[in-house]
N, CA, C and O atoms as a GROMACS GRO file, in nm:
protein
  548
    1UNK      N    1  11.480  14.390  17.090
    1UNK     CA    2  11.355  14.331  17.047
    1UNK      C    3  11.361  14.311  16.896
    1UNK      O    4  11.407  14.399  16.823
    2UNK      N    5  11.315  14.200  16.849
    2UNK     CA    6  11.323  14.168  16.707
    2UNK      C    7  11.213  14.239  16.628
    2UNK      O    8  11.116  14.292  16.685
    3UNK      N    9  11.231  14.239  16.496
    3UNK     CA   10  11.128  14.296  16.408
    3UNK      C   11  10.996  14.221  16.426
    3UNK      O   12  10.889  14.281  16.419
    4UNK      N   13  11.002  14.089  16.451
    4UNK     CA   14  10.881  14.010  16.474
    4UNK      C   15  10.808  14.059  16.598
    4UNK      O   16  10.685  14.066  16.599
    5UNK      N   17  10.885  14.094  16.703
    5UNK     CA   18  10.824  14.144  16.826
    5UNK      C   19  10.756  14.279  16.801
    5UNK      O   20  10.647  14.304  16.850
    6UNK      N   21  10.823  14.366  16.722
    6UNK     CA   22  10.765  14.495  16.687
    6UNK      C   23  10.634  14.474  16.610
    6UNK      O   24  10.535  14.542  16.637
    7UNK      N   25  10.634  14.382  16.517
    7UNK     CA   26  10.512  14.352  16.440
    7UNK      C   27  10.403  14.299  16.532
    7UNK      O   28  10.286  14.331  16.512
    8UNK      N   29  10.439  14.219  16.632
    8UNK     CA   30  10.338  14.166  16.723
    8UNK      C   31  10.275  14.275  16.808
    8UNK      O   32  10.156  14.268  16.839
    9UNK      N   33  10.354  14.378  16.847
    9UNK     CA   34  10.296  14.492  16.920
    9UNK      C   35  10.188  14.556  16.835
    9UNK      O   36  10.079  14.585  16.884
   10UNK      N   37  10.220  14.579  16.708
   10UNK     CA   38  10.125  14.648  16.619
   10UNK      C   39  10.001  14.564  16.594
   10UNK      O   40   9.891  14.619  16.582
   11UNK      N   41  10.016  14.433  16.586
   11UNK     CA   42   9.901  14.344  16.566
   11UNK      C   43   9.812  14.344  16.690
   11UNK      O   44   9.690  14.355  16.679
   12UNK      N   45   9.872  14.332  16.807
   12UNK     CA   46   9.798  14.330  16.933
   12UNK      C   47   9.718  14.458  16.951
   12UNK      O   48   9.608  14.456  17.006
   13UNK      N   49   9.774  14.571  16.906
   13UNK     CA   50   9.710  14.700  16.925
   13UNK      C   51   9.582  14.717  16.844
   13UNK      O   52   9.511  14.815  16.862
   14UNK      N   53   9.552  14.623  16.756
   14UNK     CA   54   9.432  14.635  16.672
   14UNK      C   55   9.306  14.580  16.739
   14UNK      O   56   9.198  14.587  16.682
   15UNK      N   57   9.320  14.527  16.859
   15UNK     CA   58   9.202  14.476  16.929
   15UNK      C   59   9.198  14.535  17.070
   15UNK      O   60   9.302  14.574  17.123
   16UNK      N   61   9.081  14.543  17.131
   16UNK     CA   62   9.072  14.598  17.265
   16UNK      C   63   9.160  14.519  17.362
   16UNK      O   64   9.173  14.397  17.351
   17UNK      N   65   9.218  14.589  17.457
   17UNK     CA   66   9.304  14.526  17.557
   17UNK      C   67   9.270  14.582  17.695
   17UNK      O   68   9.251  14.702  17.710
   18UNK      N   69   9.263  14.496  17.791
   18UNK     CA   70   9.251  14.538  17.930
   18UNK      C   71   9.376  14.487  18.000
   18UNK      O   72   9.399  14.366  18.008
   19UNK      N   73   9.456  14.579  18.050
   19UNK     CA   74   9.583  14.542  18.111
   19UNK      C   75   9.584  14.580  18.258
   19UNK      O   76   9.521  14.678  18.299
   20UNK      N   77   9.655  14.502  18.335
   20UNK     CA   78   9.683  14.536  18.474
   20UNK      C   79   9.833  14.556  18.483
   20UNK      O   80   9.910  14.470  18.440
   21UNK      N   81   9.878  14.671  18.538
   21UNK     CA   82  10.022  14.696  18.548
   21UNK      C   83  10.092  14.581  18.618
   21UNK      O   84  10.207  14.551  18.587
   22UNK      N   85  10.024  14.517  18.713
   22UNK     CA   86  10.088  14.408  18.787
   22UNK      C   87  10.119  14.287  18.698
   22UNK      O   88  10.202  14.204  18.732
   23UNK      N   89  10.052  14.279  18.583
   23UNK     CA   90  10.072  14.165  18.492
   23UNK      C   91  10.158  14.200  18.371
   23UNK      O   92  10.195  14.111  18.294
   24UNK      N   93  10.192  14.328  18.353
   24UNK     CA   94  10.274  14.369  18.240
   24UNK      C   95  10.421  14.341  18.273
   24UNK      O   96  10.468  14.374  18.382
   25UNK      N   97  10.492  14.279  18.179
   25UNK     CA   98  10.632  14.243  18.200
   25UNK      C   99  10.716  14.369  18.224
   25UNK      O  100  10.705  14.467  18.150
   26UNK      N  101  10.798  14.363  18.327
   26UNK     CA  102  10.886  14.475  18.360
   26UNK      C  103  11.022  14.450  18.295
   26UNK      O  104  11.078  14.341  18.304
   27UNK      N  105  11.073  14.553  18.229
   27UNK     CA  106  11.202  14.547  18.160
   27UNK      C  107  11.304  14.629  18.240
   27UNK      O  108  11.281  14.746  18.270
   28UNK      N  109  11.415  14.566  18.274
   28UNK     CA  110  11.521  14.638  18.346
   28UNK      C  111  11.605  14.712  18.242
   28UNK      O  112  11.672  14.650  18.159
   29UNK      N  113  11.601  14.845  18.249
   29UNK     CA  114  11.675  14.927  18.153
   29UNK      C  115  11.821  14.942  18.198
   29UNK      O  116  11.913  14.932  18.117
   30UNK      N  117  11.840  14.964  18.327
   30UNK     CA  118  11.973  14.971  18.388
   30UNK      C  119  11.953  14.949  18.538
   30UNK      O  120  11.844  14.913  18.581
   31UNK      N  121  12.057  14.971  18.618
   31UNK     CA  122  12.047  14.943  18.761
   31UNK      C  123  11.948  15.032  18.835
   31UNK      O  124  11.908  15.000  18.947
   32UNK      N  125  11.907  15.145  18.774
   32UNK     CA  126  11.819  15.239  18.844
   32UNK      C  127  11.686  15.265  18.775
   32UNK      O  128  11.603  15.340  18.827
   33UNK      N  129  11.664  15.204  18.658
   33UNK     CA  130  11.540  15.231  18.583
   33UNK      C  131  11.479  15.100  18.534
   33UNK      O  132  11.548  15.017  18.474
   34UNK      N  133  11.348  15.084  18.560
   34UNK     CA  134  11.271  14.975  18.499
   34UNK      C  135  11.154  15.036  18.424
   34UNK      O  136  11.113  15.149  18.449
   35UNK      N  137  11.100  14.957  18.329
   35UNK     CA  138  10.993  15.009  18.244
   35UNK      C  139  10.893  14.899  18.210
   35UNK      O  140  10.929  14.783  18.190
   36UNK      N  141  10.765  14.941  18.204
   36UNK     CA  142  10.657  14.857  18.154
   36UNK      C  143  10.588  14.936  18.044
   36UNK      O  144  10.582  15.059  18.050
   37UNK      N  145  10.537  14.868  17.942
   37UNK     CA  146  10.474  14.936  17.830
   37UNK      C  147  10.332  14.888  17.806
   37UNK      O  148  10.300  14.770  17.823
   38UNK      N  149  10.246  14.982  17.766
   38UNK     CA  150  10.113  14.954  17.713
   38UNK      C  151  10.106  15.026  17.579
   38UNK      O  152  10.126  15.147  17.571
   39UNK      N  153  10.078  14.950  17.473
   39UNK     CA  154  10.092  15.004  17.338
   39UNK      C  155   9.963  14.991  17.259
   39UNK      O  156   9.906  14.882  17.247
   40UNK      N  157   9.918  15.104  17.204
   40UNK     CA  158   9.803  15.106  17.115
   40UNK      C  159   9.850  15.121  16.971
   40UNK      O  160   9.968  15.102  16.941
   41UNK      N  161   9.758  15.156  16.881
   41UNK     CA  162   9.795  15.173  16.741
   41UNK      C  163   9.876  15.300  16.716
   41UNK      O  164   9.970  15.300  16.637
   42UNK      N  165   9.839  15.409  16.786
   42UNK     CA  166   9.903  15.538  16.760
   42UNK      C  167   9.958  15.606  16.885
   42UNK      O  168  10.022  15.710  16.877
   43UNK      N  169   9.933  15.546  17.000
   43UNK     CA  170   9.980  15.602  17.127
   43UNK      C  171  10.035  15.490  17.212
   43UNK      O  172  10.001  15.373  17.194
   44UNK      N  173  10.122  15.527  17.305
   44UNK     CA  174  10.173  15.430  17.399
   44UNK      C  175  10.201  15.499  17.532
   44UNK      O  176  10.224  15.620  17.537
   45UNK      N  177  10.199  15.421  17.638
   45UNK     CA  178  10.241  15.473  17.767
   45UNK      C  179  10.344  15.377  17.825
   45UNK      O  180  10.337  15.255  17.808
   46UNK      N  181  10.438  15.437  17.894
   46UNK     CA  182  10.536  15.359  17.966
   46UNK      C  183  10.527  15.394  18.113
   46UNK      O  184  10.509  15.510  18.149
   47UNK      N  185  10.538  15.294  18.196
   47UNK     CA  186  10.544  15.318  18.340
   47UNK      C  187  10.688  15.292  18.382
   47UNK      O  188  10.737  15.179  18.376
   48UNK      N  189  10.754  15.397  18.424
   48UNK     CA  190  10.894  15.387  18.462
   48UNK      C  191  10.908  15.401  18.612
   48UNK      O  192  10.843  15.484  18.675
   49UNK      N  193  10.994  15.320  18.668
   49UNK     CA  194  11.033  15.332  18.807
   49UNK      C  195  11.179  15.373  18.806
   49UNK      O  196  11.265  15.301  18.755
   50UNK      N  197  11.206  15.488  18.865
   50UNK     CA  198  11.341  15.543  18.868
   50UNK      C  199  11.387  15.553  19.013
   50UNK      O  200  11.320  15.616  19.096
   51UNK      N  201  11.499  15.492  19.043
   51UNK     CA  202  11.557  15.506  19.177
   51UNK      C  203  11.619  15.644  19.188
   51UNK      O  204  11.662  15.702  19.089
   52UNK      N  205  11.623  15.697  19.310
   52UNK     CA  206  11.685  15.827  19.333
   52UNK      C  207  11.823  15.830  19.267
   52UNK      O  208  11.903  15.738  19.285
   53UNK      N  209  11.850  15.936  19.192
   53UNK     CA  210  11.978  15.950  19.123
   53UNK      C  211  11.980  15.894  18.983
   53UNK      O  212  12.079  15.913  18.912
   54UNK      N  213  11.874  15.825  18.940
   54UNK     CA  214  11.869  15.771  18.804
   54UNK      C  215  11.879  15.887  18.704
   54UNK      O  216  11.820  15.993  18.723
   55UNK      N  217  11.954  15.864  18.597
   55UNK     CA  218  11.974  15.967  18.494
   55UNK      C  219  11.920  15.917  18.361
   55UNK      O  220  11.951  15.807  18.316
   56UNK      N  221  11.838  16.002  18.298
   56UNK     CA  222  11.798  15.981  18.159
   56UNK      C  223  11.876  16.086  18.080
   56UNK      O  224  11.847  16.205  18.091
   57UNK      N  225  11.976  16.042  18.001
   57UNK     CA  226  12.064  16.139  17.936
   57UNK      C  227  11.993  16.218  17.825
   57UNK      O  228  11.883  16.181  17.784
   58UNK      N  229  12.056  16.326  17.778
   58UNK     CA  230  11.995  16.406  17.672
   58UNK      C  231  11.960  16.320  17.550
   58UNK      O  232  12.040  16.240  17.502
   59UNK      N  233  11.838  16.341  17.502
   59UNK     CA  234  11.789  16.271  17.383
   59UNK      C  235  11.672  16.350  17.326
   59UNK      O  236  11.624  16.444  17.388
   60UNK      N  237  11.628  16.311  17.209
   60UNK     CA  238  11.507  16.369  17.150
   60UNK      C  239  11.442  16.264  17.063
   60UNK      O  240  11.504  16.164  17.026
   61UNK      N  241  11.316  16.286  17.032
   61UNK     CA  242  11.240  16.193  16.949
   61UNK      C  243  11.127  16.267  16.881
   61UNK      O  244  11.091  16.378  16.920
   62UNK      N  245  11.071  16.206  16.778
   62UNK     CA  246  10.964  16.270  16.701
   62UNK      C  247  10.832  16.270  16.776
   62UNK      O  248  10.737  16.337  16.735
   63UNK      N  249  10.824  16.196  16.884
   63UNK     CA  250  10.699  16.185  16.960
   63UNK      C  251  10.681  16.301  17.057
   63UNK      O  252  10.777  16.347  17.119
   64UNK      N  253  10.557  16.348  17.067
   64UNK     CA  254  10.522  16.436  17.178
   64UNK      C  255  10.519  16.348  17.303
   64UNK      O  256  10.476  16.232  17.297
   65UNK      N  257  10.565  16.401  17.414
   65UNK     CA  258  10.570  16.325  17.539
   65UNK      C  259  10.492  16.398  17.647
   65UNK      O  260  10.509  16.518  17.667
   66UNK      N  261  10.407  16.325  17.715
   66UNK     CA  262  10.338  16.379  17.832
   66UNK      C  263  10.378  16.291  17.950
   66UNK      O  264  10.350  16.171  17.952
   67UNK      N  265  10.443  16.352  18.048
   67UNK     CA  266  10.493  16.281  18.164
   67UNK      C  267  10.412  16.318  18.287
   67UNK      O  268  10.392  16.436  18.316
   68UNK      N  269  10.366  16.216  18.359
   68UNK     CA  270  10.291  16.238  18.482
   68UNK      C  271  10.364  16.164  18.594
   68UNK      O  272  10.382  16.042  18.588
   69UNK      N  273  10.406  16.237  18.695
   69UNK     CA  274  10.474  16.177  18.809
   69UNK      C  275  10.368  16.133  18.910
   69UNK      O  276  10.291  16.215  18.961
   70UNK      N  277  10.365  16.003  18.938
   70UNK     CA  278  10.268  15.947  19.031
   70UNK      C  279  10.316  15.962  19.176
   70UNK      O  280  10.238  15.993  19.266
   71UNK      N  281  10.446  15.939  19.195
   71UNK     CA  282  10.508  15.960  19.326
   71UNK      C  283  10.656  15.990  19.303
   71UNK      O  284  10.714  15.948  19.204
   72UNK      N  285  10.714  16.065  19.396
   72UNK     CA  286  10.854  16.104  19.382
   72UNK      C  287  10.868  16.238  19.311
   72UNK      O  288  10.775  16.318  19.309
   73UNK      N  289  10.986  16.260  19.254
   73UNK     CA  290  11.011  16.387  19.183
   73UNK      C  291  11.126  16.368  19.084
   73UNK      O  292  11.222  16.294  19.110
   74UNK      N  293  11.115  16.437  18.971
   74UNK     CA  294  11.216  16.432  18.866
   74UNK      C  295  11.249  16.574  18.822
   74UNK      O  296  11.160  16.657  18.805
   75UNK      N  297  11.377  16.601  18.805
   75UNK     CA  298  11.420  16.728  18.748
   75UNK      C  299  11.447  16.704  18.599
   75UNK      O  300  11.538  16.628  18.563
   76UNK      N  301  11.369  16.770  18.514
   76UNK     CA  302  11.386  16.763  18.370
   76UNK      C  303  11.459  16.888  18.322
   76UNK      O  304  11.441  16.996  18.377
   77UNK      N  305  11.541  16.872  18.221
   77UNK     CA  306  11.595  16.984  18.146
   77UNK      C  307  11.541  16.968  18.005
   77UNK      O  308  11.573  16.871  17.936
   78UNK      N  309  11.460  17.065  17.962
   78UNK     CA  310  11.393  17.059  17.833
   78UNK      C  311  11.431  17.183  17.755
   78UNK      O  312  11.398  17.295  17.795
   79UNK      N  313  11.500  17.163  17.643
   79UNK     CA  314  11.542  17.278  17.563
   79UNK      C  315  11.624  17.378  17.642
   79UNK      O  316  11.617  17.498  17.616
   80UNK      N  317  11.702  17.330  17.738
   80UNK     CA  318  11.787  17.417  17.819
   80UNK      C  319  11.720  17.477  17.941
   80UNK      O  320  11.786  17.548  18.018
   81UNK      N  321  11.591  17.450  17.962
   81UNK     CA  322  11.519  17.504  18.078
   81UNK      C  323  11.486  17.392  18.176
   81UNK      O  324  11.444  17.284  18.135
   82UNK      N  325  11.506  17.417  18.306
   82UNK     CA  326  11.482  17.317  18.409
   82UNK      C  327  11.338  17.322  18.461
   82UNK      O  328  11.279  17.428  18.479
   83UNK      N  329  11.283  17.201  18.485
   83UNK     CA  330  11.149  17.185  18.542
   83UNK      C  331  11.158  17.074  18.647
   83UNK      O  332  11.206  16.965  18.618
   84UNK      N  333  11.112  17.102  18.768
   84UNK     CA  334  11.102  16.997  18.867
   84UNK      C  335  10.956  16.953  18.872
   84UNK      O  336  10.867  17.034  18.896
   85UNK      N  337  10.934  16.824  18.847
   85UNK     CA  338  10.799  16.768  18.838
   85UNK      C  339  10.781  16.674  18.955
   85UNK      O  340  10.853  16.575  18.969
   86UNK      N  341  10.683  16.705  19.039
   86UNK     CA  342  10.655  16.624  19.157
   86UNK      C  343  10.528  16.543  19.142
   86UNK      O  344  10.460  16.551  19.040
   87UNK      N  345  10.497  16.466  19.244
   87UNK     CA  346  10.378  16.381  19.244
   87UNK      C  347  10.253  16.462  19.212
   87UNK      O  348  10.229  16.568  19.270
   88UNK      N  349  10.174  16.411  19.119
   88UNK     CA  350  10.051  16.477  19.079
   88UNK      C  351  10.070  16.585  18.974
   88UNK      O  352   9.974  16.652  18.937
   89UNK      N  353  10.192  16.603  18.925
   89UNK     CA  354  10.218  16.706  18.824
   89UNK      C  355  10.248  16.641  18.689
   89UNK      O  356  10.290  16.526  18.680
   90UNK      N  357  10.223  16.720  18.584
   90UNK     CA  358  10.237  16.674  18.446
   90UNK      C  359  10.327  16.770  18.370
   90UNK      O  360  10.315  16.892  18.384
   91UNK      N  361  10.417  16.716  18.289
   91UNK     CA  362  10.503  16.795  18.202
   91UNK      C  363  10.480  16.750  18.059
   91UNK      O  364  10.484  16.630  18.030
   92UNK      N  365  10.457  16.846  17.970
   92UNK     CA  366  10.440  16.817  17.827
   92UNK      C  367  10.566  16.860  17.754
   92UNK      O  368  10.609  16.975  17.764
   93UNK      N  369  10.625  16.765  17.681
   93UNK     CA  370  10.749  16.790  17.606
   93UNK      C  371  10.717  16.781  17.458
   93UNK      O  372  10.675  16.676  17.410
   94UNK      N  373  10.737  16.891  17.384
   94UNK     CA  374  10.706  16.890  17.241
   94UNK      C  375  10.797  16.794  17.164
   94UNK      O  376  10.904  16.757  17.213
   95UNK      N  377  10.756  16.754  17.044
   95UNK     CA  378  10.841  16.668  16.961
   95UNK      C  379  10.974  16.735  16.926
   95UNK      O  380  10.982  16.857  16.915
   96UNK      N  381  11.077  16.652  16.908
   96UNK     CA  382  11.208  16.695  16.857
   96UNK      C  383  11.280  16.797  16.943
   96UNK      O  384  11.364  16.872  16.893
   97UNK      N  385  11.249  16.803  17.072
   97UNK     CA  386  11.318  16.893  17.165
   97UNK      C  387  11.410  16.809  17.253
   97UNK      O  388  11.367  16.710  17.311
   98UNK      N  389  11.537  16.848  17.264
   98UNK     CA  390  11.633  16.775  17.347
   98UNK      C  391  11.592  16.790  17.493
   98UNK      O  392  11.565  16.900  17.540
   99UNK      N  393  11.590  16.677  17.563
   99UNK     CA  394  11.556  16.678  17.704
   99UNK      C  395  11.631  16.566  17.777
   99UNK      O  396  11.674  16.468  17.718
  100UNK      N  397  11.644  16.586  17.908
  100UNK     CA  398  11.709  16.489  17.996
  100UNK      C  399  11.638  16.495  18.131
  100UNK      O  400  11.554  16.582  18.155
  101UNK      N  401  11.673  16.400  18.218
  101UNK     CA  402  11.606  16.397  18.349
  101UNK      C  403  11.695  16.331  18.452
  101UNK      O  404  11.781  16.248  18.421
  102UNK      N  405  11.672  16.371  18.579
  102UNK     CA  406  11.738  16.310  18.694
  102UNK      C  407  11.631  16.289  18.801
  102UNK      O  408  11.556  16.380  18.835
  103UNK      N  409  11.625  16.167  18.854
  103UNK     CA  410  11.529  16.138  18.961
  103UNK      C  411  11.581  16.196  19.092
  103UNK      O  412  11.688  16.158  19.139
  104UNK      N  413  11.504  16.288  19.151
  104UNK     CA  414  11.542  16.350  19.277
  104UNK      C  415  11.505  16.262  19.397
  104UNK      O  416  11.561  16.277  19.506
  105UNK      N  417  11.411  16.171  19.374
  105UNK     CA  418  11.364  16.076  19.475
  105UNK      C  419  11.332  15.947  19.401
  105UNK      O  420  11.330  15.946  19.278
  106UNK      N  421  11.308  15.839  19.473
  106UNK     CA  422  11.253  15.720  19.408
  106UNK      C  423  11.121  15.763  19.346
  106UNK      O  424  11.037  15.824  19.412
  107UNK      N  425  11.103  15.732  19.218
  107UNK     CA  426  10.991  15.790  19.143
  107UNK      C  427  10.916  15.685  19.062
  107UNK      O  428  10.976  15.596  19.002
  108UNK      N  429  10.783  15.698  19.061
  108UNK     CA  430  10.693  15.620  18.976
  108UNK      C  431  10.637  15.720  18.875
  108UNK      O  432  10.574  15.818  18.913
  109UNK      N  433  10.660  15.695  18.748
  109UNK     CA  434  10.635  15.792  18.643
  109UNK      C  435  10.561  15.725  18.527
  109UNK      O  436  10.593  15.612  18.490
  110UNK      N  437  10.464  15.794  18.471
  110UNK     CA  438  10.394  15.746  18.352
  110UNK      C  439  10.426  15.842  18.237
  110UNK      O  440  10.405  15.963  18.249
  111UNK      N  441  10.476  15.787  18.127
  111UNK     CA  442  10.507  15.867  18.008
  111UNK      C  443  10.418  15.822  17.893
  111UNK      O  444  10.414  15.704  17.860
  112UNK      N  445  10.345  15.917  17.833
  112UNK     CA  446  10.261  15.888  17.716
  112UNK      C  447  10.328  15.948  17.593
  112UNK      O  448  10.384  16.057  17.598
  113UNK      N  449  10.321  15.875  17.482
  113UNK     CA  450  10.384  15.918  17.358
  113UNK      C  451  10.291  15.900  17.239
  113UNK      O  452  10.218  15.801  17.229
  114UNK      N  453  10.296  15.997  17.150
  114UNK     CA  454  10.232  15.986  17.020
  114UNK      C  455  10.316  16.067  16.921
  114UNK      O  456  10.346  16.183  16.949
  115UNK      N  457  10.354  16.010  16.807
  115UNK     CA  458  10.333  15.871  16.767
  115UNK      C  459  10.415  15.775  16.853
  115UNK      O  460  10.490  15.816  16.942
  116UNK      N  461  10.398  15.645  16.825
  116UNK     CA  462  10.468  15.542  16.899
  116UNK      C  463  10.618  15.565  16.901
  116UNK      O  464  10.675  15.614  16.804
  117UNK      N  465  10.682  15.531  17.011
  117UNK     CA  466  10.828  15.534  17.022
  117UNK      C  467  10.880  15.403  16.965
  117UNK      O  468  10.898  15.305  17.038
  118UNK      N  469  10.904  15.401  16.836
  118UNK     CA  470  10.950  15.278  16.772
  118UNK      C  471  11.084  15.233  16.828
  118UNK      O  472  11.114  15.113  16.828
  119UNK      N  473  11.168  15.328  16.876
  119UNK     CA  474  11.296  15.289  16.935
  119UNK      C  475  11.273  15.207  17.062
  119UNK      O  476  11.347  15.113  17.090
  120UNK      N  477  11.171  15.242  17.140
  120UNK     CA  478  11.140  15.165  17.260
  120UNK      C  479  11.088  15.026  17.223
  120UNK      O  480  11.119  14.928  17.290
  121UNK      N  481  11.008  15.019  17.118
  121UNK     CA  482  10.948  14.891  17.079
  121UNK      C  483  11.048  14.798  17.012
  121UNK      O  484  11.037  14.676  17.024
  122UNK      N  485  11.145  14.855  16.942
  122UNK     CA  486  11.245  14.773  16.871
  122UNK      C  487  11.366  14.740  16.959
  122UNK      O  488  11.446  14.654  16.925
  123UNK      N  489  11.378  14.810  17.074
  123UNK     CA  490  11.492  14.787  17.162
  123UNK      C  491  11.612  14.874  17.127
  123UNK      O  492  11.722  14.853  17.179
  124UNK      N  493  11.592  14.972  17.039
  124UNK     CA  494  11.700  15.061  16.996
  124UNK      C  495  11.701  15.186  17.085
  124UNK      O  496  11.696  15.299  17.035
  125UNK      N  497  11.707  15.165  17.216
  125UNK     CA  498  11.701  15.275  17.312
  125UNK      C  499  11.823  15.270  17.404
  125UNK      O  500  11.811  15.269  17.527
  126UNK      N  501  11.940  15.267  17.341
  126UNK     CA  502  12.067  15.254  17.414
  126UNK      C  503  12.088  15.366  17.515
  126UNK      O  504  12.153  15.344  17.617
  127UNK      N  505  12.035  15.485  17.488
  127UNK     CA  506  12.055  15.596  17.582
  127UNK      C  507  12.001  15.562  17.721
  127UNK      O  508  12.059  15.603  17.821
  128UNK      N  509  11.891  15.487  17.728
  128UNK     CA  510  11.834  15.447  17.858
  128UNK      C  511  11.913  15.333  17.920
  128UNK      O  512  11.932  15.328  18.042
  129UNK      N  513  11.959  15.242  17.838
  129UNK     CA  514  12.029  15.124  17.888
  129UNK      C  515  12.170  15.157  17.936
  129UNK      O  516  12.218  15.100  18.034
  130UNK      N  517  12.235  15.249  17.867
  130UNK     CA  518  12.375  15.281  17.900
  130UNK      C  519  12.388  15.405  17.987
  130UNK      O  520  12.491  15.425  18.052
  131UNK      N  521  12.285  15.491  17.989
  131UNK     CA  522  12.294  15.617  18.062
  131UNK      C  523  12.377  15.722  17.989
  131UNK      O  524  12.413  15.824  18.047
  132UNK      N  525  12.408  15.696  17.862
  132UNK     CA  526  12.486  15.792  17.782
  132UNK      C  527  12.404  15.840  17.663
  132UNK      O  528  12.334  15.762  17.599
  133UNK      N  529  12.413  15.968  17.636
  133UNK     CA  530  12.342  16.027  17.523
  133UNK      C  531  12.392  15.969  17.392
  133UNK      O  532  12.511  15.945  17.374
  134UNK      N  533  12.300  15.947  17.300
  134UNK     CA  534  12.336  15.901  17.166
  134UNK      C  535  12.317  16.012  17.063
  134UNK      O  536  12.322  15.986  16.943
  135UNK      N  537  12.296  16.136  17.111
  135UNK     CA  538  12.281  16.248  17.019
  135UNK      C  539  12.413  16.278  16.950
  135UNK      O  540  12.520  16.269  17.011
  136UNK      N  541  12.405  16.312  16.824
  136UNK     CA  542  12.524  16.353  16.750
  136UNK      C  543  12.561  16.493  16.794
  136UNK      O  544  12.475  16.578  16.810
  137UNK      N  545  12.687  16.515  16.814
  137UNK     CA  546  12.732  16.649  16.858
  137UNK      C  547  12.751  16.742  16.743
  137UNK      O  548  12.789  16.858  16.762
   0.00000   0.00000   0.00000
């Protein structure tokens, strides 16, 4: 995504928006993960669809993350501890903590972030697209 696109997200977020998930453009991250975004000035949510076996490799970000599984189940590893999150459950991940995930079933997931995930908005989210961690060892 270009810098102009990032600027347009921030401009759009300054006015009220009513969105329908069915009308939000779906982005194919890889063969097993798709994503839709709703972006405000200081918060954003992503709706991710993960096919069974989809992997989100180890990564971290400055944003606090609140994940709500709508259907399916995901096994998260957060700071070295495993959490299985099923439909109707919520997991809160603090900022700057390394975490990863594996979809145990086909899953519909909502992730909320504050502050904004600028890497998601700029397209600098190679870890999701390639399935490989970009963390420095």
